[in-house]
C-alpha positions as CSV (number, residue, x, y, z in Angstrom):
1,M,-68.1,-79.6,-38.9
2,S,-65.7,-81.4,-41.3
3,E,-67.6,-80.0,-44.3
4,V,-67.2,-76.3,-43.3
5,I,-64.1,-74.9,-44.9
6,A,-62.4,-72.0,-43.1
7,K,-59.1,-71.8,-44.9
8,K,-57.9,-72.6,-48.5
9,R,-54.3,-72.6,-49.8
10,K,-53.3,-71.7,-53.3
11,N,-52.5,-75.3,-53.9
12,G,-56.0,-76.3,-53.0
13,A,-55.3,-77.5,-49.4
14,T,-58.1,-76.8,-46.9
15,Q,-58.6,-76.3,-43.2
16,T,-61.8,-76.9,-41.5
17,L,-63.6,-74.3,-39.2
18,E,-63.3,-76.6,-36.2
19,Y,-59.5,-77.3,-36.6
20,H,-58.7,-73.6,-37.3
21,T,-60.8,-72.5,-34.3
22,F,-58.9,-74.9,-32.0
23,M,-55.6,-73.7,-33.3
24,V,-56.7,-70.0,-32.7
25,I,-57.7,-70.9,-29.1
26,E,-54.5,-72.6,-28.3
27,A,-52.5,-69.7,-29.6
28,A,-54.6,-67.1,-27.8
29,L,-54.3,-68.8,-24.5
30,S,-50.5,-69.2,-25.0
31,L,-50.3,-65.4,-25.4
32,I,-51.8,-64.6,-22.0
33,E,-49.4,-63.7,-19.4
34,D,-50.5,-63.5,-15.6
35,K,-48.6,-60.3,-15.1
36,E,-50.2,-58.6,-18.1
37,L,-53.7,-59.9,-17.2
38,D,-53.3,-58.6,-13.7
39,F,-52.3,-55.1,-15.0
40,I,-55.1,-55.0,-17.7
41,S,-57.6,-55.9,-15.0
42,K,-56.4,-53.4,-12.4
43,E,-56.3,-50.6,-15.2
44,T,-59.8,-51.3,-16.6
45,G,-61.6,-52.5,-13.6
46,Y,-62.6,-55.7,-15.6
47,D,-62.2,-59.0,-13.7
48,K,-59.3,-60.9,-15.0
49,D,-61.0,-64.3,-15.3
50,K,-63.7,-62.4,-17.2
51,I,-60.9,-61.0,-19.6
52,K,-59.7,-64.5,-20.1
53,D,-63.1,-65.9,-20.8
54,L,-63.6,-62.9,-23.3
55,I,-60.4,-64.0,-25.0
56,F,-61.6,-67.5,-25.1
57,F,-65.1,-66.8,-26.5
58,S,-63.8,-64.4,-29.0
59,A,-61.3,-67.0,-30.4
60,Y,-64.1,-69.7,-30.3
61,F,-66.7,-67.7,-32.1
62,H,-64.7,-65.2,-34.2
63,D,-65.1,-67.4,-37.5
64,I,-68.6,-69.1,-36.9
65,G,-69.8,-66.8,-39.7
66,K,-67.9,-69.1,-42.1
67,A,-70.5,-71.8,-41.4
68,T,-72.8,-70.0,-43.8
69,Y,-73.8,-70.9,-47.3
70,E,-72.7,-67.4,-48.6
71,F,-69.1,-67.8,-47.2
72,Q,-68.8,-71.3,-48.4
73,D,-69.6,-70.1,-51.9
74,T,-67.3,-67.1,-51.4
75,I,-64.2,-69.3,-50.6
76,K,-64.8,-71.5,-53.8
77,N,-65.2,-68.4,-55.9
78,K,-62.7,-66.2,-54.2
79,R,-65.0,-63.3,-53.5
80,K,-64.8,-60.7,-50.6
81,S,-65.6,-62.2,-47.3
82,Y,-68.1,-60.7,-44.7
83,H,-67.9,-63.5,-42.3
84,S,-67.0,-61.4,-39.3
85,L,-70.2,-59.6,-39.9
86,Y,-72.1,-62.9,-40.0
87,S,-70.4,-64.0,-36.9
88,S,-71.3,-61.0,-34.9
89,S,-75.1,-61.4,-35.9
90,L,-75.2,-64.3,-33.3
91,F,-74.0,-62.2,-30.3
92,S,-76.2,-59.0,-30.1
93,N,-78.4,-60.5,-27.4
94,I,-75.4,-61.8,-25.2
95,T,-74.8,-59.3,-22.3
96,D,-72.2,-61.3,-20.2
97,F,-69.2,-59.2,-21.5
98,E,-70.6,-55.7,-21.4
99,F,-68.1,-52.9,-20.4
100,N,-69.2,-49.7,-18.8
101,E,-72.4,-49.6,-16.6
102,D,-73.7,-46.5,-18.4
103,Y,-73.3,-47.7,-22.0
104,G,-73.2,-51.4,-21.8
105,I,-70.7,-51.9,-24.8
106,N,-70.9,-55.5,-26.0
107,M,-67.2,-56.4,-26.1
108,L,-67.7,-59.9,-27.3
109,M,-69.7,-58.7,-30.1
110,L,-67.3,-55.7,-30.7
111,C,-64.2,-58.0,-31.0
112,I,-65.8,-60.6,-33.1
113,L,-67.2,-57.8,-35.5
114,T,-63.9,-56.0,-35.8
115,H,-61.3,-58.9,-36.1
116,H,-60.7,-58.2,-39.7
117,S,-61.2,-54.5,-39.7
118,V,-61.4,-51.3,-37.6
119,L,-64.8,-50.1,-36.3
120,N,-65.8,-47.7,-39.2
121,A,-69.5,-46.6,-39.2
122,E,-69.6,-45.7,-42.8
123,S,-68.3,-49.1,-44.2
124,Y,-70.4,-51.3,-41.9
125,F,-73.6,-49.5,-42.4
126,K,-73.0,-49.6,-46.3
127,T,-72.3,-53.3,-46.0
128,V,-75.3,-54.0,-43.8
129,G,-77.6,-52.1,-46.3
130,N,-76.3,-54.3,-49.0
131,N,-79.2,-57.0,-48.8
132,K,-78.1,-58.8,-52.0
133,M,-74.7,-59.4,-50.7
134,L,-75.6,-60.2,-47.2
135,N,-78.8,-62.1,-47.3
136,F,-76.8,-64.9,-45.3
137,E,-78.0,-68.0,-44.1
138,F,-76.2,-70.4,-41.5
139,L,-75.5,-74.0,-42.4
140,P,-77.4,-76.6,-40.1
141,C,-74.1,-77.5,-38.5
142,A,-73.6,-73.9,-37.2
143,E,-75.9,-74.4,-34.3
144,I,-74.3,-77.6,-33.2
145,F,-70.9,-75.7,-33.4
146,F,-72.3,-72.9,-31.4
147,Y,-73.6,-75.0,-28.4
148,N,-70.4,-77.0,-28.3
149,Y,-68.8,-74.0,-26.5
150,K,-69.2,-75.5,-23.0
151,E,-67.3,-78.8,-23.8
152,V,-64.5,-76.8,-25.6
153,Y,-64.4,-74.3,-22.6
154,Q,-64.0,-77.3,-20.3
155,K,-61.3,-78.8,-22.5
156,Y,-59.0,-75.7,-22.7
157,L,-59.7,-73.9,-19.4
158,N,-60.0,-77.0,-17.3
159,K,-63.2,-75.8,-15.5
160,A,-67.0,-76.0,-15.9
161,C,-68.4,-73.4,-18.0
162,N,-71.2,-71.4,-16.4
163,Y,-72.3,-69.2,-19.3
164,E,-75.5,-69.7,-21.0
165,F,-75.7,-68.5,-24.5
166,E,-78.6,-68.7,-26.8
167,Y,-78.1,-69.3,-30.5
168,K,-80.2,-66.4,-32.0
169,K,-79.3,-64.7,-35.3
170,V,-80.8,-61.1,-35.8
171,D,-81.9,-59.9,-39.2
172,L,-80.0,-57.2,-41.1
173,V,-82.1,-54.4,-39.9
174,E,-81.5,-55.3,-36.2
175,L,-77.8,-56.0,-36.9
176,G,-77.4,-52.6,-38.3
177,T,-79.1,-51.1,-35.4
178,Y,-76.8,-52.9,-33.0
179,I,-73.7,-51.8,-34.9
180,E,-74.8,-48.3,-34.9
181,E,-75.4,-48.3,-31.2
182,I,-72.0,-49.8,-30.5
183,Y,-70.4,-47.1,-32.7
184,E,-72.2,-44.2,-31.2
185,D,-71.4,-45.5,-27.6
186,V,-67.7,-45.9,-28.4
187,D,-67.6,-42.6,-30.3
188,Y,-69.2,-40.9,-27.3
189,L,-66.7,-42.5,-24.7
190,R,-63.8,-40.8,-26.7
191,K,-64.7,-37.7,-24.6
192,D,-65.0,-39.7,-21.4
193,E,-62.4,-40.9,-19.1
194,S,-63.5,-44.4,-19.9
195,C,-62.0,-44.0,-23.3
196,R,-58.5,-45.1,-22.1
197,K,-60.0,-48.1,-20.3
198,I,-62.1,-49.4,-23.2
199,R,-59.1,-48.9,-25.6
200,L,-56.7,-50.6,-23.4
201,L,-59.2,-53.7,-22.9
202,Y,-60.1,-53.7,-26.4
203,S,-56.6,-53.5,-27.7
204,Y,-55.4,-56.3,-25.4
205,V,-58.3,-58.8,-26.2
206,L,-58.4,-58.1,-30.0
207,G,-54.6,-57.9,-30.3
208,I,-54.5,-61.5,-28.8
209,L,-57.3,-62.6,-31.0
210,N,-55.7,-61.1,-34.2
211,L,-52.2,-62.5,-33.4
212,A,-53.6,-65.9,-32.5
213,D,-55.5,-65.9,-35.9
214,W,-52.4,-64.9,-37.7
215,I,-50.3,-67.6,-36.0
216,A,-53.0,-70.3,-36.7
217,S,-53.1,-69.3,-40.4
218,A,-49.3,-69.1,-40.8
219,K,-49.0,-72.6,-39.4
220,F,-51.5,-73.8,-41.9
221,N,-49.5,-72.3,-44.6
222,S,-46.4,-73.8,-43.1
223,S,-44.5,-70.4,-42.8
224,L,-44.7,-69.3,-39.1
225,P,-42.2,-66.6,-38.6
226,K,-40.0,-66.4,-35.4
227,I,-41.8,-64.0,-33.0
228,K,-40.4,-64.7,-29.7
229,F,-36.9,-65.5,-28.1
230,D,-36.0,-69.1,-27.7
231,Y,-34.5,-68.1,-24.4
232,L,-33.6,-64.9,-22.6
233,I,-30.2,-63.9,-23.8
234,D,-27.8,-62.9,-20.9
235,K,-25.0,-60.4,-20.9
236,K,-22.3,-63.0,-21.7
237,E,-24.1,-64.5,-24.7
238,L,-24.9,-61.0,-26.1
239,C,-21.1,-60.0,-25.8
240,R,-20.2,-63.2,-27.6
241,R,-22.7,-62.4,-30.4
242,F,-21.2,-58.8,-30.6
243,A,-17.7,-60.3,-31.0
244,E,-18.9,-62.7,-33.7
245,S,-20.7,-60.1,-35.7
246,I,-17.8,-57.5,-35.5
247,G,-15.2,-60.3,-36.1
248,I,-13.1,-60.1,-32.9
249,N,-12.1,-62.6,-30.4
250,E,-13.8,-60.9,-27.5
251,F,-16.1,-57.9,-27.0
252,I,-15.3,-56.3,-23.6
253,P,-17.9,-53.6,-22.5
254,K,-16.7,-50.1,-21.9
255,D,-17.5,-48.5,-18.6
256,F,-20.7,-46.8,-19.7
257,Q,-21.8,-50.0,-21.5
258,E,-21.1,-51.9,-18.3
259,K,-23.4,-49.4,-16.4
260,L,-26.2,-49.8,-19.0
261,A,-25.8,-53.5,-18.7
262,N,-26.8,-53.2,-15.0
263,C,-29.4,-50.4,-15.5
264,K,-32.9,-51.1,-14.6
265,G,-35.8,-48.9,-15.9
266,S,-35.7,-45.8,-18.1
267,V,-32.4,-44.0,-18.7
268,L,-30.9,-41.1,-20.6
269,V,-27.5,-41.9,-22.3
270,I,-25.3,-39.0,-23.5
271,I,-22.2,-40.5,-25.2
272,P,-20.3,-39.3,-28.4
273,T,-20.9,-40.8,-31.7
274,G,-18.9,-43.9,-32.5
275,E,-18.3,-45.0,-29.0
276,G,-20.8,-47.8,-29.0
277,K,-24.3,-46.5,-27.8
278,T,-25.9,-49.2,-29.8
279,E,-24.2,-52.0,-28.2
280,G,-24.7,-50.3,-24.8
281,A,-28.5,-50.0,-25.6
282,F,-28.8,-53.7,-26.5
283,L,-27.1,-54.5,-23.2
284,W,-29.6,-52.4,-21.3
285,A,-32.6,-53.9,-23.3
286,I,-31.7,-57.5,-22.4
287,N,-31.4,-56.5,-18.8
288,N,-34.9,-55.0,-18.8
289,I,-36.9,-57.6,-20.8
290,E,-38.8,-60.1,-18.7
291,N,-39.7,-63.2,-20.7
292,K,-39.6,-64.9,-24.1
293,L,-42.5,-62.8,-25.4
294,S,-40.8,-59.6,-24.6
295,K,-40.0,-57.2,-27.3
296,I,-37.1,-54.8,-28.1
297,I,-38.1,-51.8,-30.1
298,Y,-35.1,-49.6,-31.4
299,T,-36.2,-46.4,-33.3
300,L,-34.1,-43.9,-35.4
301,P,-34.9,-40.7,-37.3
302,T,-34.5,-42.0,-41.0
303,Q,-35.1,-44.9,-43.2
304,T,-31.3,-45.2,-44.1
305,T,-30.1,-45.5,-40.6
306,S,-32.9,-47.8,-39.7
307,N,-31.8,-50.1,-42.6
308,K,-28.2,-50.0,-41.6
309,L,-29.2,-50.9,-37.8
310,Y,-31.4,-53.7,-39.1
311,D,-28.4,-55.4,-40.8
312,R,-26.5,-55.1,-37.6
313,A,-29.3,-56.2,-35.3
314,K,-29.9,-59.2,-37.6
315,D,-26.3,-60.4,-36.8
316,I,-27.3,-60.3,-33.0
317,F,-31.0,-61.5,-33.0
318,F,-31.1,-63.5,-36.4
319,D,-34.4,-64.2,-37.8
320,N,-36.2,-62.7,-34.8
321,T,-35.4,-59.2,-36.1
322,G,-37.8,-57.0,-37.7
323,L,-37.7,-53.7,-39.7
324,I,-40.7,-51.2,-40.1
325,H,-41.0,-48.0,-41.9
326,S,-42.8,-46.9,-45.1
327,S,-40.3,-48.4,-47.5
328,S,-39.2,-51.4,-45.4
329,K,-41.2,-53.9,-47.5
330,I,-39.2,-53.0,-50.5
331,Y,-35.8,-53.2,-48.6
332,L,-36.7,-56.5,-46.9
333,E,-37.8,-58.0,-50.3
334,K,-34.4,-57.3,-51.8
335,K,-32.6,-58.9,-48.7
336,Y,-35.0,-61.8,-48.9
337,E,-34.3,-62.4,-52.6
338,Q,-30.6,-62.3,-51.9
339,E,-30.9,-64.9,-49.1
340,N,-33.5,-67.2,-50.5
341,G,-33.4,-66.6,-54.3
342,K,-37.1,-65.8,-54.6
343,V,-40.0,-64.1,-52.8
344,D,-42.7,-66.5,-51.6
345,D,-45.5,-66.9,-49.1
346,K,-43.0,-67.2,-46.3
347,F,-41.8,-63.5,-46.9
348,Q,-45.3,-62.3,-47.1
349,S,-46.1,-63.9,-43.8
350,D,-42.9,-62.6,-42.3
351,I,-43.8,-59.0,-43.5
352,L,-47.3,-59.3,-41.9
353,F,-46.1,-60.3,-38.4
354,T,-43.2,-57.8,-38.6
355,S,-45.4,-54.8,-39.3
356,T,-46.9,-54.7,-35.7
357,F,-43.7,-55.3,-33.8
358,N,-44.2,-59.1,-33.3
359,K,-40.5,-59.9,-33.7
360,G,-38.3,-60.2,-30.7
361,A,-36.3,-57.1,-31.8
362,T,-37.6,-54.5,-34.2
363,V,-35.8,-51.5,-35.7
364,S,-38.2,-48.7,-36.7
365,T,-38.4,-45.1,-37.7
366,I,-40.0,-43.1,-34.7
367,D,-42.9,-41.9,-36.9
368,T,-43.8,-45.5,-37.7
369,L,-44.0,-46.4,-33.9
370,F,-46.0,-43.2,-33.0
371,K,-48.6,-43.8,-35.7
372,Y,-50.1,-46.8,-33.8
373,F,-51.0,-44.4,-30.9
374,I,-53.5,-42.6,-33.1
375,N,-55.4,-45.8,-34.1
376,I,-53.9,-46.4,-37.5
377,G,-53.6,-49.9,-38.8
378,R,-53.6,-52.9,-36.6
379,Y,-52.9,-50.7,-33.6
380,N,-54.3,-53.4,-31.3
381,I,-51.5,-55.8,-31.8
382,A,-48.9,-53.1,-31.7
383,M,-50.4,-51.9,-28.5
384,L,-50.3,-55.6,-27.1
385,N,-46.6,-55.8,-28.0
386,F,-46.0,-52.3,-26.7
387,L,-47.1,-53.3,-23.2
388,K,-44.3,-56.0,-23.2
389,S,-41.6,-54.0,-24.7
390,V,-38.4,-51.9,-23.9
391,V,-38.0,-49.0,-26.2
392,I,-34.8,-47.4,-27.3
393,I,-35.0,-44.0,-28.9
394,D,-31.7,-43.0,-30.6
395,E,-30.7,-39.5,-31.9
396,V,-33.4,-38.0,-29.6
397,H,-32.3,-34.6,-30.2
398,S,-32.7,-34.6,-34.0
399,Y,-36.6,-34.2,-34.3
400,D,-38.6,-31.2,-35.1
401,F,-41.2,-29.7,-32.7
402,K,-43.9,-31.5,-34.1
403,L,-42.2,-34.9,-33.4
404,M,-41.0,-33.6,-30.0
405,G,-44.6,-33.1,-29.0
406,F,-45.5,-36.6,-30.0
407,M,-42.5,-37.9,-28.2
408,K,-43.4,-36.2,-25.1
409,R,-46.9,-37.7,-25.2
410,F,-45.4,-41.1,-26.0
411,L,-43.0,-40.9,-23.1
412,E,-45.9,-40.0,-20.7
413,I,-47.7,-43.1,-22.0
414,C,-44.5,-45.2,-21.4
415,K,-44.3,-44.0,-17.9
416,Y,-47.9,-44.8,-17.2
417,Y,-47.7,-48.3,-18.5
418,N,-44.2,-49.0,-16.9
419,V,-42.7,-49.5,-20.3
420,P,-38.8,-48.8,-19.9
421,V,-37.3,-46.3,-22.4
422,C,-33.5,-45.7,-23.3
423,L,-33.1,-42.3,-24.8
424,M,-29.6,-41.8,-26.4
425,S,-27.9,-38.7,-27.9
426,A,-24.4,-37.3,-28.5
427,S,-25.6,-34.0,-27.5
428,I,-29.1,-32.9,-26.2
429,P,-29.7,-29.4,-25.0
430,N,-31.1,-28.9,-21.6
431,K,-34.2,-27.2,-23.0
432,I,-35.2,-30.4,-24.9
433,K,-34.6,-32.3,-21.6
434,E,-36.9,-30.0,-19.9
435,L,-39.6,-30.1,-22.9
436,L,-39.6,-33.9,-22.7
437,N,-39.6,-34.1,-18.9
438,I,-36.5,-36.2,-19.1
439,D,-34.2,-34.0,-17.2
440,K,-34.8,-36.0,-14.0
441,L,-34.1,-39.3,-15.5
442,P,-30.9,-41.2,-14.6
443,T,-28.2,-40.3,-16.9
444,I,-25.2,-42.3,-18.1
445,S,-22.3,-40.4,-19.7
446,D,-18.5,-40.4,-19.7
447,K,-16.6,-37.1,-19.9
448,K,-13.3,-39.0,-20.9
449,L,-15.1,-40.0,-24.1
450,F,-16.0,-36.4,-25.0
451,E,-12.3,-35.4,-24.4
452,K,-10.9,-38.2,-26.6
453,K,-9.6,-37.4,-30.1
454,A,-11.3,-39.0,-32.8
455,N,-8.1,-40.5,-34.4
456,Y,-4.5,-41.2,-33.1
457,I,-1.3,-41.4,-35.3
458,Y,1.4,-43.4,-33.6
459,K,5.0,-43.0,-34.6
460,I,6.6,-46.3,-33.8
461,D,10.4,-46.4,-33.5
462,D,10.4,-50.2,-33.2
463,S,9.7,-52.5,-36.1
464,L,5.8,-52.8,-36.9
465,D,6.3,-56.5,-37.1
466,N,7.2,-56.6,-33.3
467,K,3.9,-54.6,-32.5
468,I,1.4,-57.1,-33.9
469,D,0.2,-58.3,-30.4
470,D,-0.3,-54.6,-29.3
471,I,-2.4,-54.1,-32.7
472,I,-4.4,-57.1,-31.9
473,L,-5.1,-55.9,-28.3
474,K,-6.3,-52.4,-29.6
475,F,-8.4,-54.1,-32.1
476,N,-10.1,-56.4,-29.6
477,K,-11.1,-53.5,-27.5
478,G,-13.2,-52.3,-30.5
479,N,-10.8,-49.8,-32.1
480,N,-10.7,-49.3,-35.9
481,I,-7.0,-49.5,-37.0
482,L,-5.6,-48.4,-40.2
483,I,-2.0,-49.8,-41.0
484,V,-0.1,-48.1,-43.7
485,R,3.1,-49.7,-45.2
486,N,5.3,-48.2,-47.9
487,K,5.7,-51.4,-49.9
488,I,2.9,-53.8,-51.3
489,D,4.9,-56.9,-50.2
490,K,5.1,-55.5,-46.7
491,S,1.4,-54.9,-46.6
492,I,0.9,-58.5,-47.7
493,E,3.2,-59.8,-45.1
494,I,1.4,-58.1,-42.1
495,Y,-1.9,-59.0,-43.5
496,K,-0.9,-62.7,-43.4
497,A,0.5,-62.3,-40.1
498,L,-2.7,-60.9,-38.5
499,K,-4.7,-63.6,-40.4
500,E,-2.4,-66.3,-38.6
501,K,-3.1,-64.7,-35.4
502,G,-6.9,-65.2,-35.8
503,I,-8.0,-61.8,-37.2
504,E,-10.7,-62.5,-39.7
505,N,-12.3,-59.2,-40.4
506,I,-9.4,-57.5,-42.1
507,I,-9.1,-55.8,-45.5
508,L,-6.0,-55.9,-47.7
509,Y,-6.0,-52.8,-50.2
510,N,-3.2,-51.9,-52.6
511,S,-2.6,-51.0,-56.2
512,Q,-2.2,-54.7,-57.4
513,F,-5.9,-55.3,-57.2
514,K,-8.1,-54.6,-60.3
515,K,-10.3,-51.5,-60.2
516,K,-13.5,-53.5,-59.9
517,D,-12.0,-55.4,-56.9
518,R,-10.8,-52.0,-55.3
519,I,-14.2,-50.8,-55.6
520,K,-15.7,-53.8,-53.8
521,K,-13.0,-53.3,-51.1
522,K,-13.9,-49.7,-50.7
523,T,-17.5,-50.6,-50.3
524,R,-16.7,-53.1,-47.5
525,Y,-14.4,-50.4,-46.0
526,M,-17.1,-47.9,-45.9
527,I,-19.7,-50.3,-44.4
528,N,-17.2,-51.3,-41.7
529,L,-16.5,-47.8,-40.9
530,T,-20.3,-47.1,-40.5
531,I,-20.7,-49.8,-38.1
532,R,-17.3,-49.3,-36.3
533,K,-15.8,-52.8,-37.0
534,G,-12.8,-54.0,-38.7
535,L,-9.2,-53.8,-38.9
536,Y,-7.6,-51.9,-41.9
């Protein structure tokens, strides 16, 4: 198979079909988790070993359509590829992976057929009808590759392969008929209770296949983004990262944050704005994720608030942090240019993986998350990641009734699939709680925080210079502090004294600075106020 090219870089480097296929198989098998596999099997009634075999064969055969004269010519001349259609033509006669006794939907053919696009009747039927474009012919080595499946199965699954597949390509008319039958059966099942089962099985298998294909392609382009945790972060490590990002010596959780850090399962959090709900939510999240492939999804109402939280989250989760909304690519492109000086293939790869919640921690607008549950875009990968996620919904009170309807249904789905949700608000009416069926959720709140005044002004009889340790103590508890002195030299003195005491995140502001420098300091001041950090 060395002569069959599967991938080609812009610089002319190529990757063979065999090598790419093996990389996809390895990535796909590494994405299978026993707990998820057991869950999918139980929910769909599909044997778990059969699901694993379906994943293996989907990965092994997904690109066999590249072993055609047409595709090899396509890759040389950079024309549109129909290789998934070519691949599917070999599997219409294979019945080992049928789903639903009444309809016998060929899951192997369906996954191979749609691994680059959604099942859309009009586009496929038009494509199949284009005889000039699709008068495809397989290379002689395609049959050799096909019948090598038993040997590769033995190699990767460490057991003998008992499947007996026949290499048999159908013509265009037959292929069109088979695709139409699959489409009609799937479309009919939308009205049947089997719809949820087939959607779950299809999303899981195709999600793994697509993600494995992306991983293999990204490795070929030397630009695989971070998409899983190196290790599970514990509470101590997370607090250390909070302190480092805020610029304090130690982050000490408040009472409600401590409760969240020890809370398992879904929870409702009602805490005033500016008291640290975000930090509490992240403490809750790391206590509820299960392994290195787990995902944290944090949703907010607007793009602006999402962008700001992304910047904060990146201080905590580094390059394993994603941002998704309709304008996120523009925002991330600017950030990427600032950090790397140019936008290259690595950025494009990172955006691709980020778009379906593959990052360990992803910040998203809530509508962007919801859209994947109405089968938009690569919903199969998003669904795969959703099943291993914990979800944080901030400002839960702020949505209109239409989005509240979506949220109610989304929360029902989360409950059904045992996906923990942390809902947060400074003030949420009882009617909304009832509407969303969250009035019985465990609730974490703190009356003292609601009674607390927003700002305190202290009159100090003693010299301020003698109160530096007291100032530092309050700062290390997470308070914002404004120190006002009546002389410039005095402001400089206390600034230096605090610096010597190890306080790094501090701003000195007075009339001696040039106007452009004062503007910069004001900007930094506003940013720090927004994220509740700093000493002023």
